[in-house]
C-alpha positions as CSV (number, residue, x, y, z in Angstrom):
1,X,26.6,-35.6,138.6
2,X,30.0,-36.8,137.4
3,X,30.3,-40.4,136.2
4,X,33.7,-41.9,136.7
5,X,33.8,-45.7,136.8
6,X,37.5,-46.6,137.4
7,X,36.9,-50.1,136.1
8,X,36.0,-48.9,132.6
9,X,38.1,-45.7,132.2
10,X,41.3,-46.7,130.6
11,X,43.6,-45.9,127.7
12,X,44.4,-47.8,124.5
13,X,48.0,-49.0,125.1
14,X,46.9,-52.0,127.1
15,X,45.3,-53.3,123.9
16,X,48.6,-52.6,122.0
17,X,47.0,-49.6,120.3
18,X,49.4,-46.7,120.1
19,X,46.8,-43.9,119.9
20,X,47.2,-41.3,122.6
21,X,43.9,-41.9,124.4
22,X,45.1,-41.9,128.0
23,X,43.5,-43.1,131.2
24,X,45.1,-40.0,132.9
25,X,42.7,-37.6,131.2
26,X,39.9,-38.9,133.5
27,X,42.1,-40.0,136.5
28,X,43.9,-36.6,136.8
29,X,40.8,-34.6,136.4
30,X,39.0,-36.7,139.0
31,X,41.9,-36.4,141.4
32,X,41.8,-32.6,141.0
33,X,38.1,-32.6,141.8
34,X,38.2,-35.1,144.6
35,X,41.0,-33.2,146.4
36,X,39.4,-29.7,145.7
37,X,39.0,-27.8,149.0
38,X,35.3,-27.1,148.4
39,X,34.3,-30.0,146.1
40,X,36.3,-32.8,147.9
41,X,34.3,-32.7,151.1
42,X,31.0,-32.8,149.1
43,X,32.1,-35.7,146.9
44,X,29.0,-37.7,147.9
45,X,26.8,-35.1,146.3
46,X,28.4,-35.2,142.9
47,X,30.3,-38.4,142.3
48,X,28.7,-41.5,140.6
49,X,31.2,-44.4,140.9
50,X,29.6,-47.1,138.8
51,X,28.3,-47.5,135.3
52,X,25.4,-50.0,135.7
53,X,23.1,-49.2,132.8
54,X,22.2,-52.3,130.9
55,X,22.7,-52.2,127.2
56,X,21.2,-55.0,125.0
57,X,21.7,-56.0,121.4
58,X,18.2,-54.6,120.8
59,X,19.4,-51.2,122.0
60,X,22.1,-51.2,119.3
61,X,19.7,-52.4,116.6
62,X,17.5,-49.3,117.0
63,X,20.5,-47.4,115.4
64,X,22.8,-49.9,113.7
65,X,22.2,-52.3,110.8
66,X,21.6,-55.9,111.9
67,X,24.3,-57.2,109.6
68,X,26.9,-55.0,111.2
69,X,25.7,-55.7,114.8
70,X,25.9,-59.4,114.1
71,X,29.5,-59.1,113.0
72,X,30.3,-57.4,116.3
73,X,28.9,-60.4,118.1
74,X,30.8,-62.9,116.0
75,X,34.3,-64.1,115.2
76,X,34.6,-61.1,112.8
77,X,34.8,-58.7,115.8
78,X,38.6,-58.4,115.8
79,X,38.7,-57.4,112.1
80,X,36.0,-54.8,112.7
81,X,38.1,-53.3,115.5
82,X,41.2,-53.3,113.3
83,X,39.3,-51.5,110.5
84,X,37.6,-49.0,112.8
85,X,40.8,-48.0,114.6
86,X,42.8,-48.1,111.3
87,X,45.4,-50.5,112.8
88,X,46.5,-51.8,109.4
89,X,47.8,-49.7,106.6
90,X,47.3,-50.0,102.8
91,X,50.2,-52.4,102.6
92,X,48.9,-54.7,105.2
93,X,51.3,-53.6,107.9
94,X,50.4,-52.8,111.5
95,X,49.8,-49.1,111.9
96,X,49.8,-47.5,115.4
97,X,49.4,-51.1,116.7
98,X,51.9,-53.4,118.4
99,X,50.3,-56.7,119.5
100,X,53.4,-57.5,121.6
101,X,52.5,-54.6,123.9
102,X,49.0,-55.8,124.5
103,X,48.0,-56.9,128.0
104,X,44.3,-57.3,127.1
105,X,42.9,-59.2,124.0
106,X,41.9,-56.8,121.3
107,X,38.3,-58.3,121.3
108,X,37.8,-57.0,124.8
109,X,37.7,-53.5,123.4
110,X,34.1,-54.2,122.4
111,X,33.2,-54.7,126.1
112,X,34.7,-51.2,126.8
113,X,32.6,-49.8,123.8
114,X,29.4,-51.2,125.3
115,X,30.4,-49.7,128.6
116,X,30.7,-46.4,126.9
117,X,27.2,-46.7,125.5
118,X,26.0,-47.6,129.0
119,X,27.8,-44.6,130.5
120,X,26.3,-42.2,128.0
121,X,22.8,-43.6,128.6
122,X,23.2,-43.4,132.3
123,X,24.5,-39.8,132.0
124,X,21.4,-38.9,130.1
125,X,19.1,-40.5,132.8
126,X,20.9,-38.6,135.5
127,X,20.7,-35.3,133.6
128,X,16.9,-35.8,133.3
129,X,16.8,-36.2,137.1
130,X,19.4,-33.5,138.2
131,X,19.5,-31.2,135.1
132,X,23.2,-31.8,134.7
133,X,25.6,-34.7,134.4
134,X,29.1,-35.3,133.0
135,X,30.5,-38.7,131.9
136,X,34.2,-39.2,131.4
137,X,33.3,-41.8,128.7
138,X,31.2,-41.2,125.6
139,X,31.1,-39.2,122.4
140,X,31.6,-41.9,119.7
141,X,30.1,-39.6,117.1
142,X,31.8,-41.2,114.1
143,X,29.9,-44.5,114.4
144,X,27.7,-45.0,111.3
145,X,24.7,-47.3,110.6
146,X,26.6,-50.2,109.1
147,X,30.3,-49.5,109.8
148,X,32.7,-48.2,112.5
149,X,34.7,-45.1,111.8
150,X,37.3,-42.9,113.5
151,X,37.8,-45.1,116.6
152,X,34.0,-45.4,117.0
153,X,32.5,-48.9,116.6
154,X,29.1,-47.7,117.8
155,X,27.4,-44.4,118.1
156,X,26.6,-44.1,121.8
157,X,25.0,-40.7,121.3
158,X,22.2,-41.9,119.1
159,X,21.8,-45.2,120.8
160,X,21.3,-43.5,124.2
161,X,18.7,-41.1,122.7
162,X,16.8,-43.9,120.9
163,X,16.7,-46.0,124.0
164,X,15.2,-43.2,126.1
165,X,12.8,-42.4,123.2
166,X,11.7,-46.0,123.1
167,X,11.0,-45.9,126.8
168,X,9.1,-42.7,126.4
169,X,11.5,-41.0,128.8
170,X,12.0,-38.3,126.2
171,X,10.6,-37.3,122.9
172,X,13.1,-34.9,121.5
173,X,16.8,-34.1,122.0
174,X,19.5,-31.7,120.9
175,X,23.1,-32.8,120.2
176,X,25.7,-30.1,120.6
177,X,29.0,-31.4,119.3
178,X,32.2,-29.3,120.1
179,X,34.7,-32.1,119.3
180,X,37.3,-31.0,116.9
181,X,36.1,-33.4,114.2
182,X,32.7,-33.2,112.5
183,X,30.0,-35.4,114.1
184,X,29.5,-37.2,110.9
185,X,28.0,-40.4,112.2
186,X,25.4,-38.6,114.3
187,X,24.4,-36.4,111.4
188,X,23.9,-39.4,109.1
189,X,22.0,-41.4,111.7
190,X,19.6,-38.6,112.5
191,X,19.1,-37.1,109.0
192,X,15.5,-36.1,108.3
193,X,14.4,-36.9,111.9
194,X,12.8,-33.8,113.5
195,X,13.0,-35.4,117.0
196,X,16.8,-34.9,117.1
197,X,18.5,-31.6,116.2
198,X,22.2,-31.6,115.7
199,X,24.8,-28.8,115.9
200,X,28.5,-29.5,115.1
201,X,31.4,-27.0,115.3
202,X,34.5,-28.6,113.9
203,X,37.5,-28.3,111.6
204,X,36.3,-27.4,108.1
205,X,38.8,-29.6,106.4
206,X,40.9,-32.7,107.3
207,X,39.5,-35.9,108.8
208,X,36.7,-37.1,108.3
209,X,36.3,-34.6,105.4
210,X,39.5,-35.5,103.6
211,X,38.1,-38.5,101.7
212,X,36.4,-38.6,98.3
213,X,32.9,-37.0,98.7
214,X,31.2,-39.5,96.4
215,X,32.0,-42.9,95.0
216,X,32.3,-43.8,91.4
217,X,28.6,-44.2,91.1
218,X,28.0,-40.8,92.5
219,X,26.8,-41.9,96.0
220,X,27.5,-39.4,98.7
221,X,29.8,-40.7,101.5
222,X,27.7,-40.5,104.7
223,X,30.5,-38.4,106.4
224,X,29.3,-35.5,104.2
225,X,25.7,-35.5,105.3
226,X,24.9,-32.2,106.9
227,X,24.1,-31.6,110.6
228,X,21.1,-29.4,111.1
229,X,23.7,-26.7,112.0
230,X,27.3,-27.1,110.8
231,X,30.0,-24.6,111.9
232,X,33.2,-25.3,110.0
233,X,36.4,-23.7,111.4
234,X,39.4,-23.3,109.2
235,X,43.1,-22.8,110.1
236,X,43.8,-19.4,111.5
237,X,40.2,-18.8,112.6
238,X,40.6,-19.7,116.2
239,X,39.9,-16.2,117.4
240,X,36.4,-16.4,115.8
241,X,35.5,-19.7,117.4
242,X,33.5,-18.3,120.3
243,X,31.6,-15.8,118.2
244,X,30.7,-18.4,115.6
245,X,29.6,-20.9,118.3
246,X,27.4,-18.2,119.9
247,X,25.8,-17.5,116.5
248,X,25.2,-21.3,116.1
249,X,23.6,-21.6,119.5
250,X,21.4,-18.6,118.8
251,X,20.2,-20.4,115.6
252,X,19.7,-23.6,117.6
253,X,17.6,-21.7,120.1
254,X,15.1,-21.1,117.3
255,X,14.3,-24.8,117.2
256,X,11.6,-26.2,119.6
257,X,12.9,-26.7,123.1
258,X,13.9,-30.4,123.6
259,X,13.5,-32.7,126.5
260,X,17.3,-33.3,126.7
261,X,20.5,-31.9,125.3
262,X,23.5,-34.2,124.8
263,X,26.8,-32.2,124.6
264,X,30.1,-33.7,123.2
265,X,32.6,-31.7,125.2
266,X,35.6,-32.9,123.4
267,X,38.9,-31.1,124.2
268,X,40.8,-32.3,121.1
269,X,40.5,-28.7,119.9
270,X,43.1,-27.9,122.6
271,X,46.4,-26.4,121.3
272,X,48.3,-29.1,123.2
273,X,46.3,-32.0,121.8
274,X,48.6,-34.8,120.6
275,X,46.5,-36.4,117.9
276,X,47.9,-35.1,114.5
277,X,44.4,-34.9,112.9
278,X,43.3,-32.2,115.3
279,X,46.0,-29.7,114.3
280,X,43.7,-27.3,112.5
281,X,42.1,-26.1,115.7
282,X,44.3,-24.7,118.4
283,X,42.2,-23.3,121.2
284,X,43.9,-22.4,124.5
285,X,42.6,-23.3,127.9
286,X,40.8,-19.9,128.3
287,X,39.0,-20.4,125.0
288,X,38.0,-23.9,125.9
289,X,36.6,-22.6,129.2
290,X,34.7,-19.9,127.4
291,X,33.3,-22.5,125.0
292,X,32.1,-24.8,127.7
293,X,30.6,-22.0,129.8
294,X,28.8,-20.7,126.8
295,X,27.1,-24.0,126.1
296,X,26.4,-24.7,129.7
297,X,24.8,-21.4,130.3
298,X,22.8,-21.5,127.1
299,X,21.2,-24.8,128.2
300,X,20.8,-23.8,131.9
301,X,19.0,-20.6,131.0
302,X,16.5,-22.6,129.0
303,X,16.2,-25.2,131.8
304,X,17.1,-28.0,129.4
305,X,18.5,-31.1,131.1
306,X,22.1,-31.4,129.9
307,X,24.3,-34.6,129.6
308,X,27.9,-33.8,128.8
309,X,30.3,-36.5,127.6
310,X,34.1,-36.3,127.3
311,X,34.4,-37.2,123.6
312,X,37.9,-36.5,122.1
313,X,41.0,-35.5,124.0
314,X,44.4,-36.9,123.3
315,X,47.7,-36.9,125.2
316,X,48.9,-35.9,128.6
317,X,47.4,-32.4,128.8
318,X,43.7,-33.0,128.0
319,X,42.7,-33.5,131.6
320,X,43.3,-29.8,132.4
321,X,40.5,-28.7,130.1
322,X,38.0,-31.1,131.7
323,X,39.1,-30.2,135.2
324,X,38.7,-26.5,134.8
325,X,35.2,-26.8,133.4
326,X,34.0,-29.4,135.9
327,X,35.3,-27.4,138.8
328,X,33.3,-24.4,137.7
329,X,30.2,-26.4,136.8
330,X,30.1,-28.3,140.0
331,X,30.6,-25.3,142.1
332,X,27.6,-23.8,140.3
333,X,25.4,-26.9,140.6
334,X,26.2,-27.2,144.3
335,X,25.4,-23.4,144.7
336,X,28.9,-22.6,146.0
337,X,29.3,-19.9,143.4
338,X,27.2,-18.1,140.8
339,X,27.5,-19.8,137.3
Protein backbone atom coordinates (compact mmCIF):
# COMPACT_ATOMS: atom_id res chain seq x y z
CA UNK A 1 0.00 0.00 0.00
CA UNK A 2 3.09 2.21 -0.05
CA UNK A 3 5.02 2.34 -3.33
CA UNK A 4 8.69 3.12 -2.85
CA UNK A 5 10.92 2.09 -5.73
CA UNK A 6 14.44 2.99 -4.65
CA UNK A 7 15.63 2.88 -8.25
CA UNK A 8 13.42 5.82 -9.20
CA UNK A 9 13.18 7.89 -6.02
CA UNK A 10 15.93 10.50 -6.24
CA UNK A 11 16.59 14.19 -5.99
CA UNK A 12 17.51 16.83 -8.54
CA UNK A 13 21.15 17.57 -7.70
CA UNK A 14 22.43 14.54 -9.64
CA UNK A 15 21.17 16.31 -12.76
CA UNK A 16 22.90 19.53 -11.74
CA UNK A 17 19.54 21.09 -10.84
CA UNK A 18 19.74 23.09 -7.61
CA UNK A 19 16.07 22.84 -6.63
CA UNK A 20 15.62 21.36 -3.12
CA UNK A 21 13.79 18.19 -4.18
CA UNK A 22 15.64 15.65 -2.07
CA UNK A 23 15.79 11.87 -2.16
CA UNK A 24 15.73 11.97 1.64
CA UNK A 25 12.04 12.91 1.77
CA UNK A 26 11.14 9.39 0.68
CA UNK A 27 14.19 7.57 2.08
CA UNK A 28 13.84 8.94 5.61
CA UNK A 29 10.08 8.44 5.71
CA UNK A 30 10.47 4.86 4.48
CA UNK A 31 13.22 4.20 7.03
CA UNK A 32 10.92 5.47 9.77
CA UNK A 33 8.12 3.16 8.64
CA UNK A 34 10.28 0.10 8.01
CA UNK A 35 11.87 0.32 11.47
CA UNK A 36 8.59 1.09 13.24
CA UNK A 37 7.97 -1.36 16.10
CA UNK A 38 4.51 -2.29 14.78
CA UNK A 39 4.79 -1.61 11.05
CA UNK A 40 8.30 -2.93 10.51
CA UNK A 41 7.48 -6.59 11.24
CA UNK A 42 4.48 -6.34 8.86
CA UNK A 43 6.37 -4.70 5.99
CA UNK A 44 5.36 -7.48 3.60
CA UNK A 45 1.74 -6.43 3.99
CA UNK A 46 2.19 -2.80 3.01
CA UNK A 47 5.39 -2.30 1.02
CA UNK A 48 5.45 -2.33 -2.80
CA UNK A 49 9.10 -2.19 -3.90
CA UNK A 50 8.84 -1.90 -7.67
CA UNK A 51 7.22 0.45 -10.17
CA UNK A 52 6.40 -1.83 -13.08
CA UNK A 53 3.38 -0.20 -14.74
CA UNK A 54 3.99 0.18 -18.49
CA UNK A 55 3.48 3.69 -19.89
CA UNK A 56 3.31 4.15 -23.64
CA UNK A 57 3.35 7.18 -25.90
CA UNK A 58 -0.33 6.44 -26.56
CA UNK A 59 -1.04 6.90 -22.85
CA UNK A 60 0.48 10.39 -22.99
CA UNK A 61 -1.41 11.32 -26.15
CA UNK A 62 -4.77 10.88 -24.40
CA UNK A 63 -3.85 14.01 -22.44
CA UNK A 64 -1.04 15.92 -24.13
CA UNK A 65 -0.83 17.44 -27.61
CA UNK A 66 0.92 15.28 -30.21
CA UNK A 67 3.28 18.10 -31.17
CA UNK A 68 4.41 18.45 -27.58
CA UNK A 69 4.80 14.71 -26.98
CA UNK A 70 6.81 14.43 -30.20
CA UNK A 71 9.23 17.08 -28.90
CA UNK A 72 9.75 15.06 -25.72
CA UNK A 73 10.74 12.07 -27.83
CA UNK A 74 13.12 14.09 -30.00
CA UNK A 75 16.41 16.00 -29.78
CA UNK A 76 14.35 18.95 -28.46
CA UNK A 77 13.86 17.16 -25.12
CA UNK A 78 16.69 18.91 -23.29
CA UNK A 79 15.34 22.36 -24.20
CA UNK A 80 11.89 21.35 -22.96
CA UNK A 81 13.44 20.25 -19.65
CA UNK A 82 15.33 23.54 -19.32
CA UNK A 83 12.13 25.51 -19.97
CA UNK A 84 9.92 23.40 -17.68
CA UNK A 85 12.37 23.58 -14.77
CA UNK A 86 13.17 27.26 -15.48
CA UNK A 87 16.92 26.58 -15.61
CA UNK A 88 17.80 29.62 -17.75
CA UNK A 89 16.91 33.19 -16.79
CA UNK A 90 15.78 36.04 -19.02
CA UNK A 91 19.40 36.98 -19.77
CA UNK A 92 20.24 33.49 -20.96
CA UNK A 93 22.24 32.57 -17.85
CA UNK A 94 21.85 29.32 -15.97
CA UNK A 95 19.45 29.63 -13.04
CA UNK A 96 19.40 27.02 -10.27
CA UNK A 97 21.39 24.84 -12.65
CA UNK A 98 25.07 23.86 -12.64
CA UNK A 99 25.91 21.34 -15.36
CA UNK A 100 29.34 20.80 -13.76
CA UNK A 101 27.63 19.14 -10.80
CA UNK A 102 25.60 16.78 -12.98
CA UNK A 103 26.26 13.06 -12.61
CA UNK A 104 23.40 12.05 -14.91
CA UNK A 105 22.61 13.56 -18.35
CA UNK A 106 19.77 16.05 -18.19
CA UNK A 107 17.77 14.14 -20.81
CA UNK A 108 17.51 11.18 -18.43
CA UNK A 109 15.12 13.28 -16.36
CA UNK A 110 12.43 12.31 -18.86
CA UNK A 111 12.90 8.65 -17.89
CA UNK A 112 12.24 9.62 -14.30
CA UNK A 113 9.17 11.60 -15.38
CA UNK A 114 7.76 8.55 -17.17
CA UNK A 115 8.47 6.49 -14.05
CA UNK A 116 6.47 9.02 -12.06
CA UNK A 117 3.52 8.60 -14.42
CA UNK A 118 3.89 4.83 -14.05
CA UNK A 119 4.00 5.07 -10.26
CA UNK A 120 0.84 7.16 -10.09
CA UNK A 121 -1.00 4.78 -12.40
CA UNK A 122 0.17 1.78 -10.37
CA UNK A 123 -0.89 3.54 -7.17
CA UNK A 124 -4.37 4.03 -8.62
CA UNK A 125 -4.62 0.35 -9.58
CA UNK A 126 -3.57 -0.71 -6.11
CA UNK A 127 -6.07 1.67 -4.52
CA UNK A 128 -8.86 0.09 -6.57
CA UNK A 129 -7.79 -3.27 -5.16
CA UNK A 130 -6.98 -2.35 -1.55
CA UNK A 131 -8.95 0.90 -1.06
CA UNK A 132 -5.77 2.82 -0.17
CA UNK A 133 -2.31 3.30 -1.63
CA UNK A 134 0.40 5.94 -1.31
CA UNK A 135 3.19 6.61 -3.83
CA UNK A 136 6.31 8.57 -2.94
CA UNK A 137 6.33 9.81 -6.54
CA UNK A 138 3.65 11.71 -8.41
CA UNK A 139 1.69 14.92 -8.35
CA UNK A 140 2.88 16.74 -11.49
CA UNK A 141 -0.22 18.91 -11.52
CA UNK A 142 1.30 21.82 -13.44
CA UNK A 143 1.71 19.83 -16.66
CA UNK A 144 -0.50 21.34 -19.40
CA UNK A 145 -1.73 20.01 -22.72
CA UNK A 146 1.06 21.40 -24.86
CA UNK A 147 3.75 22.64 -22.47
CA UNK A 148 5.54 21.72 -19.28
CA UNK A 149 5.24 24.03 -16.31
CA UNK A 150 6.48 24.29 -12.74
CA UNK A 151 8.85 21.29 -12.79
CA UNK A 152 6.13 19.15 -14.45
CA UNK A 153 6.78 17.94 -18.00
CA UNK A 154 3.71 15.70 -17.95
CA UNK A 155 0.52 15.57 -15.91
CA UNK A 156 0.66 12.12 -14.30
CA UNK A 157 -2.65 12.71 -12.52
CA UNK A 158 -4.73 13.07 -15.66
CA UNK A 159 -2.70 10.53 -17.65
CA UNK A 160 -3.34 7.88 -14.98
CA UNK A 161 -7.06 8.61 -14.85
CA UNK A 162 -7.42 8.62 -18.65
CA UNK A 163 -5.53 5.32 -18.92
CA UNK A 164 -7.84 3.65 -16.39
CA UNK A 165 -10.89 5.17 -18.09
CA UNK A 166 -9.72 3.86 -21.48
CA UNK A 167 -9.39 0.38 -19.97
CA UNK A 168 -12.87 0.76 -18.41
CA UNK A 169 -11.35 0.15 -14.98
CA UNK A 170 -13.05 3.37 -13.81
CA UNK A 171 -15.57 5.84 -15.20
CA UNK A 172 -15.24 8.76 -12.81
CA UNK A 173 -12.63 10.23 -10.49
CA UNK A 174 -12.12 13.00 -7.98
CA UNK A 175 -8.83 14.88 -7.70
CA UNK A 176 -8.20 16.42 -4.27
CA UNK A 177 -5.14 18.64 -4.43
CA UNK A 178 -3.62 19.90 -1.17
CA UNK A 179 -0.29 20.96 -2.63
CA UNK A 180 0.65 24.55 -1.79
CA UNK A 181 0.36 25.62 -5.44
CA UNK A 182 -2.83 25.62 -7.48
CA UNK A 183 -3.38 22.47 -9.54
CA UNK A 184 -3.55 24.57 -12.70
CA UNK A 185 -2.64 21.92 -15.27
CA UNK A 186 -5.14 19.44 -13.88
CA UNK A 187 -7.92 22.04 -13.90
CA UNK A 188 -7.15 23.04 -17.49
CA UNK A 189 -6.92 19.46 -18.77
CA UNK A 190 -10.22 18.42 -17.21
CA UNK A 191 -12.24 21.59 -17.81
CA UNK A 192 -15.81 20.78 -18.83
CA UNK A 193 -15.41 17.04 -18.21
CA UNK A 194 -18.02 15.77 -15.78
CA UNK A 195 -16.14 12.49 -15.34
CA UNK A 196 -13.36 14.21 -13.35
CA UNK A 197 -14.13 16.57 -10.47
CA UNK A 198 -11.28 18.70 -9.12
CA UNK A 199 -10.71 20.39 -5.77
CA UNK A 200 -7.61 22.49 -5.12
CA UNK A 201 -6.71 24.25 -1.87
CA UNK A 202 -3.70 26.47 -2.49
CA UNK A 203 -2.01 29.82 -2.06
CA UNK A 204 -4.31 32.52 -3.38
CA UNK A 205 -1.48 34.54 -4.88
CA UNK A 206 2.07 33.87 -6.02
CA UNK A 207 3.16 31.19 -8.45
CA UNK A 208 1.47 30.07 -10.76
CA UNK A 209 -0.94 32.98 -10.35
CA UNK A 210 1.71 35.71 -10.50
CA UNK A 211 1.78 35.95 -14.29
CA UNK A 212 -0.36 38.00 -16.66
CA UNK A 213 -3.87 36.55 -16.62
CA UNK A 214 -4.42 37.14 -20.34
CA UNK A 215 -2.18 37.79 -23.31
CA UNK A 216 -2.31 40.83 -25.59
CA UNK A 217 -5.12 39.22 -27.61
CA UNK A 218 -7.21 38.67 -24.49
CA UNK A 219 -6.65 34.90 -24.32
CA UNK A 220 -6.81 33.54 -20.78
CA UNK A 221 -3.63 31.82 -19.61
CA UNK A 222 -4.61 28.20 -18.79
CA UNK A 223 -3.20 28.52 -15.26
CA UNK A 224 -6.25 30.66 -14.42
CA UNK A 225 -8.82 28.06 -15.48
CA UNK A 226 -10.92 27.22 -12.44
CA UNK A 227 -11.00 23.89 -10.68
CA UNK A 228 -14.50 22.65 -9.88
CA UNK A 229 -13.77 23.75 -6.32
CA UNK A 230 -10.99 26.25 -5.66
CA UNK A 231 -10.02 27.22 -2.12
CA UNK A 232 -7.49 30.08 -2.21
CA UNK A 233 -5.56 30.73 1.00
CA UNK A 234 -3.89 34.09 1.59
CA UNK A 235 -1.02 35.07 3.92
CA UNK A 236 -2.02 35.04 7.57
CA UNK A 237 -4.99 32.69 7.05
CA UNK A 238 -3.25 29.48 8.11
CA UNK A 239 -5.51 29.08 11.14
CA UNK A 240 -8.51 28.90 8.77
CA UNK A 241 -7.02 26.18 6.55
CA UNK A 242 -8.69 23.14 8.11
CA UNK A 243 -12.07 24.85 8.36
CA UNK A 244 -11.99 25.89 4.71
CA UNK A 245 -10.79 22.48 3.57
CA UNK A 246 -13.63 20.83 5.48
CA UNK A 247 -16.11 23.19 3.82
CA UNK A 248 -14.65 22.36 0.42
CA UNK A 249 -14.87 18.63 1.07
CA UNK A 250 -18.48 19.04 2.15
CA UNK A 251 -19.13 20.73 -1.19
CA UNK A 252 -17.29 17.95 -3.02
CA UNK A 253 -19.44 15.40 -1.23
CA UNK A 254 -22.43 16.84 -3.07
CA UNK A 255 -21.05 15.56 -6.37
CA UNK A 256 -21.79 11.97 -7.48
CA UNK A 257 -19.60 9.40 -5.76
CA UNK A 258 -16.61 8.54 -8.00
CA UNK A 259 -14.93 5.23 -8.72
CA UNK A 260 -11.58 6.59 -7.52
CA UNK A 261 -10.10 9.55 -5.67
CA UNK A 262 -6.59 10.76 -6.40
CA UNK A 263 -5.10 12.89 -3.61
CA UNK A 264 -2.09 15.16 -4.02
CA UNK A 265 -0.72 15.09 -0.48
CA UNK A 266 1.94 17.72 -1.06
CA UNK A 267 3.68 18.92 2.08
CA UNK A 268 5.11 22.13 0.60
CA UNK A 269 2.59 24.01 2.74
CA UNK A 270 4.84 23.05 5.69
CA UNK A 271 6.27 26.02 7.59
CA UNK A 272 9.77 24.56 7.16
CA UNK A 273 9.52 24.02 3.40
CA UNK A 274 12.60 25.33 1.58
CA UNK A 275 11.10 26.38 -1.76
CA UNK A 276 10.71 30.19 -1.73
CA UNK A 277 7.46 30.12 -3.72
CA UNK A 278 5.65 28.26 -0.92
CA UNK A 279 6.18 30.97 1.69
CA UNK A 280 2.55 32.15 1.77
CA UNK A 281 1.42 28.94 3.47
CA UNK A 282 3.01 28.02 6.78
CA UNK A 283 1.22 25.03 8.28
CA UNK A 284 2.85 23.23 11.19
CA UNK A 285 3.12 19.45 11.49
CA UNK A 286 -0.05 19.24 13.57
CA UNK A 287 -2.05 21.14 10.95
CA UNK A 288 -0.65 18.97 8.14
CA UNK A 289 -1.67 15.88 10.10
CA UNK A 290 -5.17 17.27 10.61
CA UNK A 291 -5.37 18.01 6.88
CA UNK A 292 -4.33 14.52 5.81
CA UNK A 293 -6.55 12.80 8.36
CA UNK A 294 -9.50 14.91 7.26
CA UNK A 295 -9.11 13.93 3.60
CA UNK A 296 -8.40 10.29 4.45
CA UNK A 297 -11.46 9.93 6.68
CA UNK A 298 -13.68 11.81 4.24
CA UNK A 299 -12.88 9.24 1.54
CA UNK A 300 -12.83 6.20 3.81
CA UNK A 301 -16.27 6.98 5.22
CA UNK A 302 -17.62 7.07 1.67
CA UNK A 303 -15.76 3.85 0.71
CA UNK A 304 -13.99 5.59 -2.16
CA UNK A 305 -10.71 3.94 -3.26
CA UNK A 306 -7.99 6.48 -2.54
CA UNK A 307 -4.63 6.90 -4.27
CA UNK A 308 -2.37 9.38 -2.47
CA UNK A 309 0.75 10.77 -4.18
CA UNK A 310 3.56 12.75 -2.60
CA UNK A 311 3.42 15.91 -4.80
CA UNK A 312 5.42 18.92 -3.52
CA UNK A 313 7.75 18.91 -0.55
CA UNK A 314 11.13 20.62 -0.56
CA UNK A 315 14.14 20.51 1.71
CA UNK A 316 15.36 18.39 4.57
CA UNK A 317 12.24 18.43 6.75
CA UNK A 318 9.45 17.35 4.38
CA UNK A 319 9.86 13.65 5.23
CA UNK A 320 8.47 14.24 8.71
CA UNK A 321 5.03 15.20 7.37
CA UNK A 322 4.83 12.13 5.14
CA UNK A 323 6.03 9.85 7.93
CA UNK A 324 3.50 10.98 10.51
CA UNK A 325 0.56 10.53 8.13
CA UNK A 326 1.68 7.18 6.76
CA UNK A 327 2.32 5.81 10.24
CA UNK A 328 -1.25 6.68 11.21
CA UNK A 329 -2.83 5.54 7.93
CA UNK A 330 -1.00 2.20 7.81
CA UNK A 331 -1.82 1.42 11.41
CA UNK A 332 -5.44 2.05 10.53
CA UNK A 333 -5.36 -0.03 7.32
CA UNK A 334 -3.67 -2.92 9.10
CA UNK A 335 -6.28 -2.59 11.86
CA UNK A 336 -3.70 -1.97 14.54
CA UNK A 337 -5.54 1.15 15.68
CA UNK A 338 -8.80 2.92 15.01
CA UNK A 339 -8.50 5.56 12.24
